[in-house]
N, C-alpha and C positions, 0 to 999 in steps of 0.2 A: 518347208513341209506344209501341205494343205491342212488348214485348220479343221477341227470338228465342225459339224453343222447341226445345230439344234433346231428342229422343226417344232413349232408350237405357236402359241398366241400370247400376247401380253397379258390378256385377262384370263388365261387358262390356269385352273387350279393345279393340275398335275404338272404342267410345264414349269410352274414356279419352283417346285421341288428340285427338279433337275437343274434349272438355271442357277438357283442359289448355290447348289453344290459346285457347279462348274466355276462360278465366280470365286467362291471361297478357295478352291484349289488352284486358282489362276491358270485354268486350262485355256489354251488358245482356241476360241470357238466363235462362230458367227451364228446369229439367229436368223432363221428363215420362217416364212409364214406359209399357210396352206395355198396362197395364191402363187407360190413359187412354181415355175414350170417343171421342176423335178418332182413335185409332190405326187402327181398321179402314178408315176412309176414306183414311188415308195409305198403308197397304199396298196398297189397291186402286189408288191413283194411281201408285205406283211399280212395281207389278207383282209384288211379292214381300214376304215378311216378312223384313226385314233391318234391322239397326241399325248405326251411328247414322243418324238423319235430323234435319236442321235445317229448321224451318219459319220462314221470314223474316217480318218484319212485313208484307210485301206479300202473303204467302200462298204465295210460291215455296217449293217443296220441294226440298231438296238432300240426296241420300243419298251416304254415303261420307265418311270422315274427310278424305281429301285434297281431295275436292270441296268440303267445308265450309270447309276452310282457304283454298282458292283463291277461294271466293266472298267471304269476308271481306276477303281481300287486294284483290280487284277493287273492292270498295265503298269502299276507302280508310279503313276503320275500324281497321285494324291499327295498334297503337302502335309495334311493332317487327316488321318483316317476318320471316316464317319463312324466307325465302330470302336467303342471303348475297349480297352484291353481287360479291364476288371469285370468280373461276372455280373455283379448287381447293376453297375452302370450300364452294361451292355443290354441287360434285360429291360431295364427301365427306359432306356433310350428307344429300344425297339417297340415298347408299348406305346410311346408317344408317336412313333412313326405310324403305327396302325391307327391310333386315334386321330391324328392329324389328317390323314388322307381319307379316312372312312367314317369317323365319328363326329365330324363337324359339318357335315353336308347340309343339315337343316338350316343352321344360321347362314351358311354360305349362300344357299339358294334363296332363302327368304330375304335377306338383306340386298341381294342383287335384283330380284325380280318383283318384289312387292312394294317398291318405292319409286314408281315410274316418274312421278313429278320431279324428283331430284336426279334419278339415275339415267333416265331413258335416253336423253340426247347424248350423253357420254357413251353409253353402251352401244347405241346405234353407230356412232362414228368409229368406236373402237373395233367392233366386230367387222364392219364393212372394210375398214382399213386392212384387216388381216385376210379377209376372205375374197374381196374383189376391190382392190384399191382403185380409186377414181370413179367408182360407180356413182351415178347420179339418178335423181328422179325416181321413176317407178322401179327401175332395176335395183337401185339402192334399197328401196323399201322392201322389194321382194327378197333380196339377199338377207337382210336383217330379219324380216318376218319369218323366213324359213328357219334360220338359226335360233332366234328367240323363241319361236313356237316349240321347237324340240326341247329347249331348256326349260320352258315353263311346264311342259309335261313331265320332265325329269324332276322338277321341284315337287310336284305332287307325289311322285314315286318315292321321294325321300321323306314324306310325312309332313310336308308343309301345306297348311290349309288355313282359312280364316279362323277356324276354331283353335288350331295349335299355335298360331302366330304370337299371341301375347306370352305364352309359355316359352316359346323359342327365344323371344327377346329377353325375358327374365333369366332364363337359363344361361344364355350367352353372356349377359352382363355379369352374372355370378362367375362364370369362367374367366372373363377378362379381369375381374377384380382379384381372383386368386393368382392368375398368371402375372398380373401387374405387381403384386406383392413379392412374388418370387424374383422377377426381373429387376425389382428395385435394389436387390442385393447381389444378383448374379447376372453377368452379361449374357450367358446362354444357359440352357437347361441344367447342364452339369458342370458349369464353371467357366473357364476362360476360352473355350472354343466350341463351335457347334458340333454336334454328333447327329446320328441318324434321326433322333427324335426331333431335333430342331428343323431338319429338312422336311420331316413329315408335317410339322405344324405350320411351316411357312406356306405350304400348299394352299390352304384356305385363307390364312391370316393375311397374306399379302394381296393376291389379285382380287379376291372377292371383298375382303373385309377391311383392308387398308388402302385400297386403290379405287374402288367404286365410291362415288361421292357421298352417299348417305352414311354408310357404316364407317367410312374414313373419318368423318367428323366425330363420331362417337368415340372412336379409338384415340384420336388426336387430342380431343378436349378433355377426356375423362380418364384415360388409361395410358398416360405418357410412356411409361416404361415398356409396355408392350409395343407401342409405336416405335420407340427407339430400338427395340430388338428387331423389328421388321427392317428398319434402316440398316442395322448391322448385318442382317442376313443377306442383304443385297449389295454389300460392299466387300471388296477383296481384303481390306484391312480388318483387324480384330475389333477395333473401336471399343476398347474395354472401359473407357470413361472413368477410370480410377476405381472401378468396382472390384477389380481382380488384378493381382500383381503381374500375371503373365498368362500364357495360353494353356496352363495346366488345368486338369479337371479337379473336382473336389477330392480332398485327401481321403485315403483309407476306404475307397469305394463307398463313401458316405452319401446319403440322400437327406437333404435338409428338410425340416418340417414344412417349409413353404412349398416344396415340391410334393411331399406326401399329401398335402391338402389338395393339390391339383389331381393327384392320383385318385383321391376319394371322389372327386368330381367325375372323373372318368368312369369310375364304378357306377355311380348313380345315373350318369347320362347315357352310357353306352352298353353296359352289360346286359340289360334286358333285351336290347335289340340284337346283340351278338348271339345271345343264348337262343333267341327265337329263330334266328337265321340258321344256326347249326342244327337245331331240331328239324326245321323245314328241309334243309339239305339232306339230312339223313333219311327222312321220309321219301324224299325225291329219289335218292339213290336206291332205296329199297324197292321203289316202283320201277326202277330201271336195272334189273339184275344182270341183263346181258350187255350192259354198257362196256364198250371196248376201252381198256386202259390206253391212255395217250390221246384220247379224244375228249370233247366236252359233252358228248352224249346227245348233241342236238344237230338238226339238219345243217345249220350254218356254223362252221367252226369258229367264226368270229363273234358269235353271240355271247354277251357277257352275263346275262341274267337267266335264272332258271325258274323264277316265279316271285311271289310276294308272301310275306309272313306278317301276321298280326301279333302285337304285343302291347303291354301297358307301359306308357311312358309319361311320367309326371302327371298322372291323373287322366290321361287320354288313351283311348284305344286307337292305335294307329297301325297302318299297314305300309310296309316299305319293301322295296325291291331287293331280292336276294342275289348277290353276285359272288361267285366262288373266289374271285380275286382277293376279297378281304380275308378269306380263310388262308390263302397263301401267306399274307402278312401275319395273320394270327399264329400260324405254325412257326414262323420265325421267332415270335415272342416266346412261344411255349418251349422251343428248343433252348433258348437262352435262359429261361426260368429253370429248366431242368439242370442246366450246367451251373447255376448260381447256388444251388443247395439251400441249406437251412436259413441262411440270412435272407434269401429272397422269399422263402415261405413265410417268414415272420413279417416281412414288409408287405406282402400281399394281404395277409390277415389284417394288418393295421389299416390298409387302404380299402378294405372291403372287396378285394379282388381275388379271394381264395378260389373262387369257382373257375377262374380263367384257364388254368391248366387242364381242367376236366372237360372243356368244350372240344370234342374231337369228332370230326366228320369220318364217316365209314371209309371214305377214300381220301387220300391226301391230294391236295391241289398242287399241281406242278406247272411249270412254264416250259413250253417247248415251241420253237419256231415263232417266238413273240406272241404266243397264244396261251391262255389258261386251259389246262387239261386235267382230267382226273387220273390219278395213279391206280395201282392195283387195289382191290378190295382188302382192307386191313383185317377183315374178319374171316378171311380164308374162303 
């Protein structure tokens, strides 16, 4: 049987999420890069240049890390489902999927693009190897210059600036310390195997923050247990290291205090931004009353952003790009919270996340044809 093909890049944040899941499930797959001759036809089929993309043995094309995971889950090929069966575990795991993919973009971009003395030669070689292998001289510089230029602009769109850089560093190290304390006792977020939250967190924590030279040294020298978790997430074996007896999750749908502490960090770090983005999106939707359901409401169906929103973050007034995709992930968290009942309500209160279920966009974000689209107006 023809194996799956995962199109992405070694240094890609969102590719790492899908790759880790496929490795853990021991799926037969091959990695492919954008320089592959099949890539232009794939981008034409999905309507935009975006990674990761999984091509199934049947020829089906699946774009987006979450969609890739859900595709494998539906096929019955998963060895251990990414989705916990118990309600609190499921909701908490989905929270970390959201935060991993969308809430750690500032440190991911800062530590990649603001330490050129250490990172630049590595990044140049890595990017060119995926985009135009074998390129030399001026062509090599042009390929990297175009790619890195786009990413440096994106860095600013996520709130990274000389003014915010020291705070980003302090906040990220706080996060690593909290996560390190948790992984000192638990091999994965919820016990003996990874769940969807682990796959969300590996997205920034491996390619940007454990693979790029400068941040890799921070993690390896000061936060060993996070680094060891990164290694686990890229291995097919469980690698429990004597921390857990087997691949079971924490008993009785429990959440240990070490993980509650990380949830409190999520509340402080990400809730102001998410709240501002939902408010902006609702104003934007109100300004587009004739938006047709099943579209993104923009001239280009592949456009991911609808504008920028300003908010207060750790003493800084910053402005970041608003992308409806994160509302799609947020809705998954909220649905799981609703299913989890009073126990989850109490946990959210303890973690400072009680407002999360109240953040509702006037239209639901859906995915159709590998694109993000708005659903019907919820207000009638």
